[in-house]
C-alpha positions in Angstrom: 5.2 107.5 -61.3 5.0 106.5 -57.7 1.8 108.1 -56.3 2.9 107.3 -52.8 5.2 110.5 -53.2 1.9 112.5 -53.4 0.0 110.6 -50.6 3.0 110.6 -48.2 3.1 114.4 -48.6 -0.6 114.8 -47.4 -2.1 115.4 -50.9 -5.5 114.1 -51.1 -5.2 112.0 -54.2 -8.6 110.6 -53.8 -10.4 113.7 -53.9 -8.2 114.9 -56.9 -9.3 111.7 -58.8 -12.9 112.2 -57.8 -12.5 115.7 -59.7 -10.2 114.6 -62.3 -11.3 110.9 -63.2 -8.0 109.3 -63.7 -4.1 109.5 -63.3 -3.5 110.4 -66.8 -5.7 113.6 -66.4 -4.1 114.2 -62.9 -0.6 114.1 -64.5 -1.5 116.5 -67.3 -3.0 119.0 -64.8 0.0 118.7 -62.4 2.4 119.3 -65.2 0.3 122.4 -66.2 0.2 123.6 -62.5 4.0 123.4 -62.5 4.4 125.2 -65.7 1.9 127.9 -64.7 3.7 128.4 -61.4 6.8 129.5 -63.1 5.1 132.7 -64.0 2.3 132.7 -61.3 4.5 133.0 -58.3 6.7 135.8 -59.4 3.6 137.6 -60.6 1.8 137.2 -57.2 5.0 138.8 -55.4 5.2 141.6 -58.0 1.5 142.4 -57.2 1.9 142.3 -53.6 4.9 144.4 -53.6 3.0 146.9 -56.0 -0.1 146.7 -53.6 -2.2 145.8 -56.7 -4.7 143.6 -54.6 -7.2 143.3 -57.6 -4.6 141.2 -59.8 -3.3 139.5 -56.7 -6.7 138.2 -56.0 -7.1 136.7 -59.5 -3.7 134.9 -59.4 -4.5 133.5 -55.7 -8.0 132.5 -56.9 -6.5 130.7 -59.9 -3.9 128.9 -57.4 -6.9 127.9 -55.0 -8.9 126.4 -57.9 -6.1 124.5 -59.2 -5.0 123.2 -55.9 -8.4 122.2 -55.1 -8.7 120.1 -58.2 -5.2 118.5 -57.6 -5.8 117.7 -54.0 -3.5 120.4 -52.3 -5.9 120.8 -49.4 -3.6 123.1 -47.3 -2.5 125.4 -50.4 -6.1 125.6 -51.7 -7.1 126.8 -48.0 -4.2 129.3 -47.8 -5.0 130.6 -51.2 -8.5 131.0 -50.6 -7.7 132.9 -47.3 -5.5 135.4 -49.5 -8.3 135.5 -52.0 -10.8 136.8 -49.4 -8.3 139.1 -47.9 -7.3 140.6 -51.2 -10.8 141.1 -52.2 -11.3 143.2 -49.0 -8.0 145.0 -49.7 -6.8 143.7 -46.4 -3.0 144.1 -47.4 -1.9 143.5 -43.9 -3.2 140.2 -43.7 -1.7 139.3 -47.1 1.6 140.6 -46.1 1.7 139.1 -42.7 0.7 135.5 -44.4 2.5 135.8 -47.6 5.4 133.7 -46.5 3.2 130.8 -45.4 1.5 130.8 -48.8 4.6 130.9 -50.7 6.3 128.2 -48.5 3.4 125.7 -49.1 3.3 126.7 -52.8 7.1 125.8 -53.2 6.7 122.6 -51.0 3.9 121.4 -53.6 6.0 122.3 -56.5 8.9 120.2 -55.0 6.6 117.3 -54.4 5.3 117.5 -58.0 8.8 117.6 -59.3 9.7 114.4 -57.4 6.5 112.9 -58.6 6.6 113.7 -62.2 10.4 113.4 -62.8 10.4 110.2 -60.6 
């Protein structure tokens, strides 16, 4: 697998390896992230549309944590901002910034597919 795909996309592989130890662990966690995203992203949208900020917060918190471990700095920051806003029940912020969050999540998913499927 070509780690240049990750680093050229702005993924902080150095920080990720400091957290996870080695590339085998990174690859396992990255694969889990992809699998989890298949249900996580549609559920985030469902909770947003239902105005369910409590469950929305749980999912964006999980995405923030996973992103931080994997070196997805921007996605971790965006997820954190959504976590704080949903915790405060600030649905206006969440709605206004939702597309940016999803665009970055999908960008990361595409990069991981390129990297893992080489």
